[in-house]
N, C-alpha and C positions, 0 to 999 in steps of 0.2 A: 788642401788648405790654402784659403785666400788670405793674403797679407794686405790690408788696405791701410793706406796713409791717409789721415783726416787733413788734407791740404786745403782746407776751405779759403785759404787765403794764400794761393800758390806763389804769388810775387814774392812774399816774404819767407817762403820755405827754404830751407838750407839743404842742399844735396847730400852735405856731408852727414848730416843726421839720418837720413834715409840709408845711406851706405853703411854707416855704423850699425845701425839695427839689423840690418841684413847679415852683416859679418858676425855680429853677437848671436843671432838665431843660429847661423851656420856652425858657430862654435858648440852650440847645443844640440848639434845634429837636427835641427828643424830647418826643413827646406820647403818654402811655400811653392804650391803649384802655380799660383798666379800672384803677381805683384800689382796692386791696382792703386789708384789714388780717387779721392772724391771728386776732384777735378775733372777727372775723366768722364764723369757721369753727370755733369751739371745740366746738359740739355734734358736728359731723361728725368731728373729730379724736377726741374722746372716744369716740364709737361704734366708730369703726376701731381704736382701742385696746383697747376692751373685747372686740371679736370676735378680735383677734389673741390676747389672753389667753385666752379662752374656747376657741379652737381649738388652745391649745398652742404657738402660735408666739412668744409673749412672755410675760413675768412682770412683776410689780411687785414690787420689794424693799421689804418693810415692816419689815425689821429696825431696831431703834432705832439712832440715831446714835453713841451710845455703845459 
């Protein structure tokens, strides 16, 4: 089992929440094999997005918000 925390803004994430979730899961006898964070994979995610855009399978909308 992989427990992944979606910390897309890691600066604002609080470690106490991660610790409490892991403790709560342990109380339920749920022990993940791997604990991962989205931020651990930002480089791979960016590379995949760039490839999709380059291959014409995705686009990035850069129009101004207004």
